[in-house]
Residue, then its C-alpha position, 0 to 999 in steps of 0.5 A: m490194746g490201744i490207749n485207755k479212754e479214761l487216760l485220754d479224758i484226763l490228758a491235756c496238751p503240756k504246752c497250752k493245757g488245752d484239749i487233745r484228741l486221738s489221731k485217726d490212726e491212733k498213733w498220735i495225741v493231737c493238739d489242734n490248738c498248738k498244731l502238735l502231734y505227740e507220739i504214742r509208743e507202746d500204748i504210752p503217750v509221750m507228752l513232751i513238747d520237745e519230742a512233739k511233731e509240729v504240723e501246719n494242719t492237724d485235719e489229716y490226723 
């Protein structure tokens, strides 16, 4: 099924309140500004800062 495009349009990064995007493999919500990856579990984005994965570069996602 995948994540709903309308939901993606209204979501924001909980840390910086900035724009987010869907990763290429559609397994993560990506905040390029904070360099955080928020996991998508069973088509539900887990938008918790404490559970986000920090990466050095978001270009590969």
